[in-house]
N, C-alpha and C positions, 0 to 999 in steps of 0.2 A: 695681452700685449705687454703690459707693464711688468708682469712676472718674467717675461722673456728678457726684458731689458735688465732687470735685477740679476738674472742668471748669467747673462753675458758679462756683466760688470764684475761678478765674483771671481772670474778667471784672472782679472787684473787687480784683485784685492780692493775693489771699490764697492760701495753700496750707496743707496739713496737715503736721504733724510730731509725733513722739512726745515725751513729756515727758523732761526731762533725767535724771530719776531712774528711767527705765524700765529694768528689768533686761535686760542683753544679755550674750551671750558675747563672747569676745575677737575672734572672727573674723566676727561678725554685721555685715553691711552694712545700712545704713538705706536700704531701697528703697521705692518706691511700693507694692509688693506687701505689704511688712511693715507699713507704715502703714495700708493698707487692711484688712489682717487684724486689726490692733489695734482699729481703728474698728469693724469688724463684730463683734468679740468683746465690744463694749460697754465697752472700756477708754477712759480719757480720752485725747484727742489735743489738740495745740496748734494754734491758728490762727496762722499766721506771715504778717506783712505783707511782701510782696515789694517790692523797689525797681524801679520801672519804668525801662526803658532810655530814655535821652534821645537 
């Protein structure tokens, strides 16, 4: 379900990201799977405006 949300947002040049103050470990990589998990857990996520390629 979260991947469908991400796909729908791409048409509007938007993507999802985790908040800057989100607690992470030292070696945690921010992946799509992590953001999807945060979203599905009900935690807040950020909408990020993408810069379209010209």
